[in-house]
Wavefront OBJ file of the C-alpha trace (Angstrom):
o trace
v 23.643 337.324 85.321
v 26.982 338.548 83.587
v 27.233 342.369 83.928
v 27.024 343.600 80.158
v 27.855 347.131 81.111
v 30.647 348.552 79.684
v 29.375 352.541 78.937
v 29.646 354.522 82.282
v 28.036 358.210 81.693
v 29.581 360.327 84.395
v 27.340 363.023 85.454
v 28.112 363.931 88.568
v 28.217 367.655 89.627
v 25.517 368.438 87.336
v 21.856 369.643 88.543
v 18.284 369.205 87.241
v 17.452 368.896 84.737
v 20.961 368.245 83.104
v 21.099 364.486 83.703
v 18.347 363.804 82.254
v 18.968 365.652 79.460
v 21.970 364.395 78.629
v 20.844 360.695 79.248
v 18.313 361.325 76.640
v 20.989 362.949 74.091
v 23.334 360.201 74.578
v 20.752 357.122 74.582
v 20.062 358.510 71.142
v 23.716 357.489 69.655
v 23.521 353.640 71.042
v 22.317 350.950 69.537
v 18.980 349.307 70.640
v 19.484 347.144 73.708
v 23.054 348.677 74.823
v 23.312 349.185 78.309
v 24.629 352.370 79.851
v 25.202 353.309 83.355
v 24.289 356.489 84.466
v 26.435 357.956 87.606
v 24.928 361.618 89.366
v 25.010 363.236 92.168
v 21.889 365.229 92.052
v 19.475 364.050 94.482
v 16.267 364.616 92.182
v 17.660 362.087 89.710
v 16.017 359.053 91.867
v 12.611 360.875 90.354
v 14.045 362.104 86.710
v 15.920 359.257 85.686
v 13.240 356.415 86.189
v 10.591 358.594 84.868
v 12.877 359.534 81.727
v 13.326 355.525 81.096
v 9.329 355.372 81.728
v 8.410 357.998 79.065
v 11.077 356.820 76.457
v 10.481 353.416 77.074
v 13.905 352.457 78.034
v 14.411 349.770 80.572
v 15.805 350.809 83.752
v 17.731 347.551 84.818
v 18.933 348.763 88.195
v 19.412 351.511 90.324
v 21.640 351.767 93.522
v 22.817 354.627 95.884
v 26.621 354.935 95.967
v 28.280 357.407 98.764
v 26.930 360.799 97.446
v 25.319 359.530 94.460
v 23.362 357.296 92.492
v 23.863 354.748 89.974
v 21.301 353.759 87.032
v 21.960 351.007 84.770
v 19.764 351.425 81.609
v 18.816 349.423 78.740
v 18.195 351.410 75.824
v 14.985 350.681 73.869
v 14.672 348.007 71.116
l 1 2 3 4 5 6 7 8 9 10 11 12 13 14 15 16 17 18 19 20 21 22 23 24 25 26 27 28 29 30 31 32 33 34 35 36 37 38 39 40 41 42 43 44 45 46 47 48 49 50 51 52 53 54 55 56 57 58 59 60 61 62 63 64 65 66 67 68 69 70 71 72 73 74 75 76 77 78
């Protein structure tokens, strides 16, 4: 599967609840179906971001760990 992600949202250094609040606000500006990669160093993001996607109807395409943080690929709901 080709990687469609071109938009990277760097939220490293922010603490809960800011990564989710800023992701939610940013998602409102995106066209339906758009992929966004959110990068965060907040350890609670592994709980908060999937919960946010579930609550708002977005699709969490991928979640992965990198040194010091996490990366989430989210597809905006249609």
